[in-house]
N, C-alpha and C positions, 0 to 999 in steps of 0.2 A: 544557319538555323539558330534561333535564339534559345537560350537555356532558361529564360525567365518565362514562367507560365502566367498568361494574362488572367485577370479575374474572370469568373464565369459570366458575369453580367456584360463583359465586353466581347464575348463570343458572338460572331456575326449571326449565327443561327438564333441566339437568344435575343439580340437586338432587333433583328428583322421580324421574328415571330411576335415579339412583344409589341412592336410598332403596328403590325397588321392587326393584332388582336384589339389594340386600342381603337384603331379606325373602325373595325367592324362593330365593336361595342358602341362607339359613338353613333354610328349610322343606325344601329339597332333602335336607339331611342329617338334620334333626331330625324331619321328618314326611314320609318318602318314600312312605308308603302312604296310602290314602284311605278314607273312609267311603262306604257306599252306602245310598241311601234304600230302606227296606223298608216293608212294610205292618205295621200294629199297631193298638193301642188309641188311640194318640195321633195328632194331626194331622201330627206330624213325628217319624218314627222312623228311626234310623240304626244301621248295623251296620259294625263295623271289619273291613276285609278282611284285616288282619294277625293277627286272632285269631278263627279259625273257631268256637271254643267260647264266645265271649263273647256275652252277651245284647244285644239291641238297646237303644239309648239313646233314651229319650223326652224330647224337648226341651220338651214342655209342662210337665214337672214337674222338670226338672233343668238345671243349668248345667254339667254334666259334658261334656267334649269328646265330640262336635264342637259341642255347644250353646255359645252365648256370649251375653253381654248385648247386647240390641238386634238379635238375629238376625231377628226378625219385621220390625222396622223396616228393616233393611238389605235384606231381601227386597223390601219395597215400593219402596225407593229404586232398586233395581237392575232392576226389572221394570216393564213397562207405561209409562204416561204420565210417571211421575216421572223415569225414566231419560232421557227426551227433553226434559222441561221444565226440570228443575233445572240442567243444565249451561248453559242459555241465560239464566238469571235475571239474571246480572250485566249482560248486554247489554240485556235488557229494561228493567232499572232505568236503565241509562245512557241508553237511548233515551227512556224515559218522562220523565226529568228534562230532557233536552235539547230534545225536540221541542216541548214546551209552553212553553218560554221564548222571549222575544222575541229577534230577531236571531240566529237559529241558522243558521250557514253551511250551504249545500247540501252542501258537501264533507263536513261532519261527519255529517250525516244519511245521506249516501250510504255513508260508511265503515261506519256502524253496520249498515245494511241488507246491505252486502257481507259483513260478519262473520257476521251471522245466516245468510245463505245459505251461507257457507263451512262453518259449524258443522253446519248441517242436512245438507249434502252429505256431510260426514265421518261423521255418524251413520248416514245411509243406506248409505254405503259399508261401514261396519262391519257393518250388519245383513245386507246382501245378499251381500257378498263374503267378509268375514272370519268371518261366522257361517254363513249358509245354504250358500254355495258350499264353504267349507272343510269343513263337516260332511258334505256329499255326497262330497267327495274322501276324507275319513277313512273313511266307511262303505265305500267301494270298496277302499281300501288295507288297512284293518284291520277285517274283518268281525266281527260279533258272535259270540262263542263259542256253540256249540250247547248246552253244558252247563257248569255251575259250581256250587260247593258252596252258594252263597247263593241260588240261583235259587228255592228253595222259600219264601224270605222275601219275594220280589219279586212285584209285581203281574204277573199273567199268566206268572209263572215265567220271566221273561226275564233274561238276563245283561246286564251292561254292555257297551257298545261296546268293541272291541279297543283303541281309543285315542280319547281325547276331550280335545282341547286345552282349556285353561282359558279358556273363552269368557267367563266372568265377569271374569277378569283383563283380558281384551281390552276388555270393556265399560267397566270402571272406568277403565282407562288412556285409552281413546279418548274416551268421552263426558265424563268428569269431569276427569281429570288433563291430557290434551293441550289441551283447550279452556281450562281454567283457566290453564295455563302461557302459552298464547298471549295470553289476555286480560290477564294480569299484565304481560307485556312491552309490550302496547299501552298500558297505563296509564303505563308508564315513558316512553313517547314523547309522549303527549298531555298538553296542559295541562288541569288539573282542580283544583277547589277541594279543599283539604286534607281537609275533612270528607267530601266525596264519595269521595276517594281512599282514606281510612281505611275507610269503610264497604265499598266494593267489594273492597278487598284482604282485609279481614276475612272477607267472605263467600266469596271465592275460596279462602282458606286453610281455611275450615270445610269446603267441598266437597272439597278435596284431602285433608284429614284423614279425612273419612268414607270417601273412596275407598280410601285406604291401609288403613284399618281393615277394609274389606271385602276388599281384596286379601290381607291377611295371613291372615284366617280361611279364605278360599277356598283359598289355597295350602297352609295347614296341614292342612285337614281334607277338602276336597271334590275334590281332584285329586291325582294322583300326581306324583312329582318332575319327570319329563320333560314331563308335560302342562302343568305350571306354566311350565317354561322355554320351551316352544314358544309358549304363550299370550303370555308377556311379549315374546318376540322378534317375534312377529307384530305386536303393537301398536307396538313400537319401530320396526320396519323399514318398515311400511306407513303409519303415521300420525305417530308421534312425530318421527322424523327429518325427513320432508318438511315437517311443520308448523314444526319448529325452523328448517329452511332458509328457509322463507317468512318467519318472524319476523326472520331475519338478512338478509333481502332477497337471498338467494343464488339465487332462482329466476327473477328478472327476466330473466336471460340466456336462459332457455328460451323465454319468451313474455311479452310486455308485460302480458297479462291477469293474470298471477300475480305482479305486482310488489307489494311491500308498501304502496306509496302508495295502493292501492285500498282498503286495510283500516284505515288509520290517518289521523287528521286531526291534523296537527302545528301548525296555526294556533292562534289564540287561541280556545279553546272557550267556549261558553256554560256558565256554572256554575249 
């Protein structure tokens, strides 16, 4: 564990949230309107709300906006089991390497289990509160319009909801970026073999880059300006900041159970 404290601007939470904020602000001015999914001959058809006379874009045959390279793969990553398993892979690897080696301290195994439980609880919170509950609130506050010019292109002739916060931005920030940032800071505190550290940090960086790639295209094409801002702020206020505070061990004053010592092992780890 290094005794040198890194500058605040190098903290992964600061770097990641700063980068996401810049992307959202850029898209706020460069891409304020969004595309809506419509029916068509392709499996993925999109219509730009800012151009009523424009034809739908087929992403099966085009890389024209809102289509982008890796669009299908990013859909897989951000939905279903992948969105729940991939964010935990670094802890799974850490646990797998540690638990099968001799002389593994109980505190190290306990810290790994606690982090798995913490991350799973965060993802459940995102799903139940920040997605399901927030959508219910939005539907009541911003009811779906009864008519719109693009309804004839939509399945069942339905308009979009009056307001739809960027839930995919919330998902990428909570499941991928928040967990990756916390795990990165844990690696700064725990003793680990340099090769293991290199592999884990490389994997966390890859997950973070994939999440940022998804966030940019979500903000640019699939949500309006304010929907992106609200989605980002929801993730930052309800998950990013509390998890950052836990990583700084600022929450131990609230309750001993949320002290950082339960989630990190600072002794000599088994490599």
